Phi, psi and omega in degrees: 000126177258133177240102181293137178254113184275090188307143181255167168299144184303127174062020170300160192224141171216145183227140175239132187230117181268116186257144177263140175260128190238131171291117186295335181278311184270343186067013180275156173291134187215152179293154179170353185297318184300314181292317181296314182292326177296320179293321187277340185291124180300149180300135179094350179253151177283331180207162177295138182293339184227012175225126192226161167291150164238190185305316185260148177292347179268012184234136167239126176261127175250145186227154175269168163280194176281118185248159177262321183238162176296320179300320177296318179296318178298317180295321178298311178298318183300321181295315179290321177303317180300320177298313182295316181299317180295316180294322177294318181299324179295344180252013180073022182249146171258168180231132178210176174214139169197167182296333176214164170272140186300327187217350183292128178292137181296332182295342184277353190271147178264140177279140180296147185278066176232140184303322181302317182289322177298320179294320178298316180296318179298321184282320189248351172055233187303326181301321179275320184302328183272008184284054175275066183225159190219138184220178173234132179244134179242124176259133174234130184293142177232138190281343182204153183294334179293342179267338191299310183291315175303322179291318176303312181299316182293322180294338180302332178294341185255008175307314181295329179295310181293319182291318178298318179297323189260350187309118187213027182229061179285340184250147177215115177057040176085003184245137170284114186285346188081356178260163170269327177228093172288331180304317184302322183276326175298317183293332180293352174292340178288138187296335179244029177257177178100196181297145179291147171294140181274088181272159186275326184195183184294324181296325177290326174297317178298320179294318178302312182293322179300319179295315181297317182289317180297326181277354180081010180291321177221166177258335182200175177301332182301339182262011170262101190261048179298157176298328173221129183215155170283144176242096187301320183295320182272344184069041184229166160258130186249120175268116184247008188286336191287136165299166175301129180268139193278346186202167183291333176299315179293321176304313182297319181296314181292320179296320179295317179299316180295313182298318181293320179295314181296319178298319178299316180292321179301316180293321179297320177295322177299329179277001179085013181279156173261126183285143179289148178232125180289151173300144182304319182293326178293315180300316180294316180297318182291325176296316177300314182299319179292321179292327180283311191251350181060227182287354175268005182289149166251122187256154180279129186248357176202172183289347179277354178091015176295136180239155174209153180300137180295333176300316179294319180297321179292318179300316178294322181295320177301313178302317183295324186267352185303318178301318177293319179300320178297320178295323182275353179078025182234027182297321180295318180291322177297323178297337178293344172305317180292328176295319178298314180301320182294331178279347183091352181089163186297319182302317179292321179297317179298316181295325179295320178295314179299317180297324180287348181238033175064026179090357180293140184259346175300318176297333175296317177300316179301321180292324179289322174300319181292321181294322178296324181284317192256345182095183183299126180290160177289145176295147183297333182274355182283000000 
């Protein structure tokens, strides 16, 4: 089986952001996507070019076009976000994002009216029905298929960095899970989700996909939901590990980190270097640590079991990538990684709001609505 990889311009960028629709009175997650998208879709088109259905009727996914810089991607998202927010407001709905909703039961949600989703539910049942989770996906362009798998493998070492930065799902169905990212573990219930298999090259990826499709496990590459995966149609490597990010400042920071890392790996391959690949057990352990502790995690940095705080690892990574960031025009956005670290991350912010209100979770929703509107809050120590 041949899977053509439609190579992209080097370090081109695309972002997908899954937004929650909120009843302003009850603060619960509520349906509304079908009506909002029908209103926003230009006449003569079947769907809005940058606002889409997702699995649940309470979700609108907004996407960018092909962007060159992080600033361009943020501006692209902001324009579509403004349309969605206005349409939602006319229906008494708010818009926010986090990896999970703090208290809405997943059983209450309606599935979007698309054949693809109906087929998924029929095939996977409860595993899909409970997917009341929300994420951000970042695509970075890669120039050739021979680079895609080495870049995916190398990025696996940075799964804990991205997950710790974005962890925003401490609550599930009204319960504090004790995790920073419950979404990461809920999503692993899907049979083709989780960490990517460490394949050797593109031909092995083609063989893997041929086996899955021939056996009826999946219908296309779109149903391989790895935390990091190659996207042949777009010619990108897609990072899917991030929880839903609450504001555009965080979007920019994560997109800059992704763009700089892929560009760094791309250049290393051009020099004939072999990219490092983490041991499988290290990758699994580090993902668990980031999902459990978020920015308070200590991650494993070598096969000997040496650990260091992920905060320190992120700080060092920003320094390491700054020269590339300056070339790509995203140094300011990359610096926002440190702003996120200074706030403690979304999971910690949500818990602080709940603690300040006697454990009530409605104020947590209010804080998330405010963050989407106002941006990343200032760190308490600033």
